C-alpha positions as CSV (number, residue, x, y, z in Angstrom):
1,M,-53.6,53.2,93.1
2,P,-54.7,52.4,96.8
3,P,-54.0,54.8,99.5
4,R,-51.3,54.1,101.9
5,L,-52.2,52.6,105.0
6,S,-51.1,53.8,108.3
7,F,-51.5,52.2,111.5
8,P,-50.2,52.8,114.9
9,Y,-48.7,49.4,115.2
10,A,-45.3,48.2,115.3
11,L,-43.8,47.0,112.0
12,A,-43.7,43.1,113.0
13,T,-47.2,43.2,113.8
14,L,-48.3,45.0,110.6
15,I,-46.1,42.4,108.6
16,N,-48.0,39.5,110.5
17,L,-51.4,41.4,109.7
18,F,-50.6,41.4,106.1
19,I,-48.8,38.0,105.7
20,F,-51.6,36.0,107.1
21,P,-54.1,37.0,104.2
22,L,-51.3,36.2,101.7
23,G,-51.0,32.8,103.1
24,V,-54.5,31.8,103.4
25,N,-55.2,33.1,99.7
26,S,-52.3,30.9,98.5
27,K,-53.4,27.9,100.1
28,A,-57.1,28.5,99.0
29,Q,-56.1,29.0,95.4
30,S,-53.7,26.0,95.3
31,T,-56.5,23.7,96.5
32,G,-58.9,25.2,93.7
33,C,-61.5,26.7,96.1
34,P,-63.9,28.3,93.7
35,I,-64.7,31.2,96.1
36,V,-61.3,32.7,96.0
37,S,-60.3,34.0,92.5
38,K,-58.3,37.0,93.3
39,N,-55.7,37.7,95.8
40,Y,-56.4,41.3,97.1
41,A,-53.5,40.8,100.0
42,E,-51.4,41.6,97.1
43,F,-52.4,45.2,96.7
44,L,-51.3,46.0,100.5
45,R,-48.2,48.1,101.1
46,L,-46.5,48.1,104.2
47,P,-45.5,51.5,105.6
48,K,-41.5,52.3,105.8
49,E,-40.1,51.5,109.2
50,E,-39.0,54.8,110.8
51,K,-36.1,55.4,112.8
52,K,-36.5,55.8,116.4
53,P,-34.6,58.5,118.4
54,V,-31.9,57.2,120.4
55,K,-32.6,57.7,123.9
56,D,-30.0,59.4,126.4
57,C,-29.0,57.3,129.5
58,F,-26.7,58.0,132.3
59,S,-22.9,56.9,131.4
60,D,-20.7,55.1,134.0
61,L,-19.0,58.2,135.2
62,E,-22.1,59.9,135.8
63,C,-23.7,56.7,137.6
64,A,-20.5,56.8,139.9
65,R,-21.1,60.3,140.4
66,I,-24.6,59.8,141.6
67,E,-23.3,56.7,143.7
68,R,-21.0,58.9,145.7
69,A,-23.8,61.7,146.2
70,V,-26.1,58.9,148.0
71,G,-26.6,60.3,151.6
72,A,-25.4,63.9,150.6
73,V,-28.0,64.8,147.8
74,P,-31.6,64.4,148.6
75,Y,-33.3,61.6,146.6
76,A,-29.8,60.6,145.0
77,D,-30.6,57.1,146.0
78,W,-34.0,57.1,144.5
79,I,-32.5,58.5,141.2
80,L,-29.7,55.4,141.5
81,C,-32.5,52.7,142.0
82,M,-34.5,54.4,139.0
83,I,-31.3,54.0,137.1
84,Y,-30.5,50.6,137.7
85,T,-34.1,49.3,137.6
86,G,-35.5,51.0,134.8
87,F,-38.3,52.5,136.4
88,R,-39.9,55.7,135.5
89,I,-40.7,58.5,137.9
90,S,-44.6,57.5,138.1
91,E,-43.6,53.8,138.5
92,F,-41.1,54.3,141.2
93,L,-43.6,56.4,143.4
């Protein structure tokens, strides 16, 4: 049994990488190409899709509280801008 392949790519990319050889091989076999006698792409197995952890986000109540703090709390306006734009701290600075 071949070893399980592990790639640092997204599942959609892996599927596309494995479907392409299957399609090329089936086309070559259907046209009677003498070079292709065995479809080795059939032996490839995709890794299981891992569940990603749910990211924490600010609730509407927390956003309203930060909005009220603008002007009174230092950098509250910056935090509010990062919440609405989705910027990370390093991107915002």
